[in-house]
C-alpha positions in Angstrom: 95.2 140.5 69.0 91.6 139.8 70.1 91.0 136.3 71.5 87.5 135.1 72.1 87.2 133.0 75.2 84.8 130.0 75.3 81.4 131.0 76.4 79.4 128.6 78.7 76.4 128.6 81.0 77.1 129.0 84.7 74.8 126.1 86.0 76.5 125.9 89.4 75.4 129.4 90.4 72.0 129.0 88.7 72.3 132.4 87.1 71.4 131.2 83.6 73.7 133.9 82.3 76.6 133.6 79.9 80.1 133.9 81.4 83.6 133.9 80.0 86.3 131.5 81.3 89.2 133.7 82.0 91.8 130.8 82.2 92.3 127.1 81.7 93.4 124.6 84.4 96.0 122.0 83.6 97.7 119.6 86.0 100.3 116.8 86.0 98.8 113.3 86.2 99.8 112.9 89.9 96.5 114.7 90.8 94.7 111.4 90.3 91.4 113.0 89.2 89.0 110.6 87.5 88.3 110.8 83.7 84.9 112.0 84.6 86.3 114.9 86.6 88.8 115.6 83.8 85.9 116.0 81.4 83.4 117.8 83.8 85.9 120.4 84.9 87.7 120.6 81.5 91.1 120.0 83.1 94.1 119.2 80.9 96.5 116.5 82.0 100.3 116.3 81.4 101.3 112.7 82.3 104.1 111.2 84.3 105.8 108.0 83.0 106.0 104.7 84.7 108.3 101.7 84.1 108.5 98.1 85.5 111.9 97.3 83.8 113.7 100.6 84.0 113.8 100.8 80.2 110.3 100.9 78.8 108.3 103.9 80.1 104.6 104.3 79.5 102.5 107.4 80.0 100.3 107.3 83.1 96.5 107.3 82.4 96.8 107.2 78.6 99.2 104.2 78.1 98.8 102.4 81.5 95.8 102.7 83.7 95.9 102.7 87.5 94.2 99.3 87.5 96.8 97.7 85.2 99.6 99.4 87.2 98.5 97.9 90.5 97.7 94.5 89.0 101.2 94.3 87.6 102.6 95.4 91.0 100.6 92.8 92.9 101.5 90.0 90.5 105.2 90.9 90.7 106.1 91.3 94.4 109.7 92.5 94.9 109.6 94.4 91.6 109.9 98.1 92.2 108.5 100.2 89.4 109.9 103.6 88.7 108.4 106.9 87.5 109.9 109.6 85.3 108.7 113.1 85.3 107.5 114.9 82.1 110.2 116.5 80.1 110.5 120.2 79.4 109.4 119.3 75.9 106.3 117.5 77.3 105.4 120.7 79.2 106.1 122.8 76.2 103.8 120.7 74.0 101.2 120.5 76.6 100.9 124.3 77.0 101.5 125.0 73.3 97.8 125.0 72.0 96.7 127.4 74.7 99.8 129.6 74.1 99.1 129.8 70.4 95.5 130.8 71.2 96.6 133.6 73.5 94.9 131.9 76.5 95.7 132.1 80.2 96.7 128.8 81.8 96.9 127.9 85.5 99.1 124.7 85.8 99.4 122.6 89.0 102.5 120.7 89.7 103.2 117.8 92.1 104.9 119.2 95.3 108.3 120.5 94.4 109.7 118.6 97.5 109.0 115.3 95.6 109.9 116.3 92.1 112.1 118.7 90.1 109.4 118.8 87.4 108.3 122.2 88.8 111.3 123.9 87.4 110.9 122.2 84.0 107.3 123.4 83.8 108.3 126.9 84.7 111.0 127.0 82.0 108.6 125.7 79.4 106.1 128.3 80.4 108.6 131.1 80.2 109.8 130.0 76.8 106.2 130.0 75.4 105.4 133.4 76.9 108.4 134.8 75.1 107.3 133.2 71.8 103.6 134.1 72.3 103.3 137.3 74.2 99.5 137.3 74.3 99.4 134.1 76.5 100.0 133.8 80.2 101.0 130.6 81.9 101.3 130.5 85.7 102.9 127.4 87.3 101.7 126.6 90.8 103.5 124.3 93.3 100.5 122.4 94.7 102.5 121.5 97.8 100.5 118.3 97.6 100.2 115.0 95.8 97.7 112.4 94.6 94.1 112.9 96.0 95.1 116.0 98.0 96.4 117.6 94.8 93.2 116.5 93.0 91.0 118.3 95.4 93.1 121.5 94.9 93.0 121.2 91.1 89.3 120.7 91.0 88.6 123.6 93.3 90.6 125.8 90.9 88.6 124.4 87.9 85.3 125.2 89.7 86.5 128.8 90.1 87.3 129.0 86.4 83.8 127.7 85.5 82.3 130.1 88.0 83.9 133.1 86.1 86.7 133.9 88.5 89.7 135.8 87.1 93.1 134.1 87.0 94.5 136.5 89.6 91.7 136.0 92.1 91.9 132.2 91.6 95.7 132.2 92.3 95.1 134.2 95.5 92.5 131.8 96.7 94.5 128.7 95.7 97.5 129.9 97.7 95.2 130.1 100.7 93.4 126.8 100.0 96.5 124.7 99.7 97.4 125.4 103.3 94.0 124.1 104.4 94.5 120.6 102.9 95.8 117.5 104.5 96.1 113.8 103.6 96.1 111.1 106.2 97.1 107.6 105.0 98.7 104.3 105.7 100.1 101.4 103.6 100.8 97.8 104.5 104.3 97.5 103.1 107.1 99.9 103.9 109.5 98.4 101.3 108.2 100.7 98.5 108.6 103.8 100.7 112.1 102.7 101.6 113.0 102.0 97.9 111.8 105.4 96.9 113.9 107.1 99.7 110.9 108.3 101.7 111.9 106.4 104.8 115.2 105.0 106.2 116.3 101.4 106.4 116.2 101.5 110.2 112.5 102.4 110.3 111.7 99.7 107.7 113.5 97.0 109.6 111.9 98.0 112.9 108.5 98.0 111.3 109.0 94.5 109.9 110.4 93.2 113.2 107.5 94.6 115.3 104.9 94.0 112.6 103.7 97.5 112.8 101.8 99.6 110.2 102.8 103.3 109.7 100.3 106.1 109.7 101.4 109.3 107.9 100.1 112.6 106.9 101.1 115.2 104.3 100.9 119.0 104.8 102.6 121.8 102.9 104.4 119.3 100.6 106.0 117.4 103.5 105.4 113.7 104.3 105.5 113.2 108.1 104.9 110.3 110.5 101.6 110.4 112.5 102.0 107.2 114.5 102.0 103.4 114.2 99.4 100.6 114.6 99.8 96.9 115.2 97.5 95.7 112.4 96.0 96.9 109.1 92.6 97.2 110.7 93.9 99.4 113.5 95.9 101.5 111.1 92.8 102.3 109.1 91.0 103.2 112.3 93.8 105.5 113.3 93.7 107.3 109.9 90.0 107.9 110.4 90.5 109.1 114.0 93.3 111.5 112.8 90.9 113.0 110.2 88.2 113.4 112.8 90.6 115.2 115.1 91.6 117.6 112.3 88.1 118.9 112.3 87.9 119.5 116.0 88.1 123.3 115.8 86.8 123.7 112.2 83.5 124.0 110.4 83.5 120.6 108.7 80.9 121.5 106.1 83.3 124.2 104.8 85.4 121.3 103.5 85.5 118.6 100.9 86.5 115.1 102.0 87.7 112.3 99.8 88.9 108.7 100.5 91.6 107.2 98.3 92.8 103.7 97.6 95.2 101.8 95.5 94.4 98.2 94.5 91.9 96.5 96.8 88.4 97.7 95.9 86.7 95.5 98.5 88.8 96.9 101.3 88.2 100.4 100.1 84.4 100.0 99.9 84.4 99.1 103.6 86.8 101.9 104.4 84.7 104.5 102.6 81.6 103.4 104.6 83.6 103.7 107.8 84.8 107.1 106.8 81.3 108.3 106.0 80.0 107.0 109.4 82.8 108.7 111.3 82.3 112.0 109.5 78.5 111.9 109.9 79.2 111.5 113.7 80.9 114.9 113.7 78.3 116.7 111.5 79.5 116.3 107.9 76.7 116.5 105.4 78.5 116.1 102.1 79.7 113.2 99.9 82.9 111.2 100.7 84.4 111.4 97.3 86.2 108.3 96.0 89.6 108.7 94.3 92.0 106.0 93.0 95.6 106.8 93.8 97.6 106.6 90.6 101.0 105.2 89.7 103.1 108.4 90.3 102.5 108.0 94.0 101.8 104.3 93.9 105.4 103.5 93.1 106.3 104.8 96.5 103.5 103.2 98.5 103.1 99.8 96.8 99.6 98.5 96.0 98.1 99.1 99.5 97.8 102.9 100.1 94.5 104.0 101.6 93.6 107.3 103.2 91.6 110.5 103.5 92.3 113.9 102.0 90.5 117.1 102.9 90.5 120.7 101.6 88.5 123.8 102.3 86.1 124.8 99.6 86.8 127.9 97.6 83.4 129.5 98.3 83.5 129.4 102.1 
């Protein structure tokens, strides 16, 4: 069966030549890329679900926006929303158009240490490859979440648009995901405690001492990185940790993004502070803004803010 791939111009490499996209990139909605990135990089999204009452679930991005999610959370303190992962049928339907067309698909999943959706995605992919032998669907454990996952997904999409093969992209992705980090803080530990990410003892100590936690995520694991006595100092510590990460690295080989939840004014200042700090150590690129979505927001509350980094595929 002969399948004609989409032909497009490779503007990024300024070759002016026609290339074939060897594969398609799809991700779950926890990658938190913007609608503009979704369109620019031609990334398919399979949404998670979110609920405020434990009964009515709405699809992230399409049925409830990040802005509405955080507004409802801020207006209803003490209410802990829940997420539900895509079903195996959701994955099946999400992959189906590409399977029918005999396409290759590279799908990115929220770290398997946070969600069992990885196995559901693999089962759906295996079913479709049996039904449509001309297709190929590869499911990748991103070992990341939110903006960190978004950086990895968009790097893979850039490779697709640059004409890389699926096999070469997989090889590079497996290397790139170990170069990424996310450094972040949040003002309220009750959401992390409710989601089982921290213990009751730590939460009570944080409340009693009025401390703010600083955390980082690497290889799919959420780990503590210290504490601060105020929100301002916690944000300074996040920036300092990101600076320290680049101490023995070529900073311009990396992409850097800043992510936030609800407070746009706070984030605007934070983004400026991040840019100033990164310029001090030689960064010449853009500090990319990402809004953290509801899949991760249910665990952090409305106040997550942080920095994510990843090495570029072409370094």
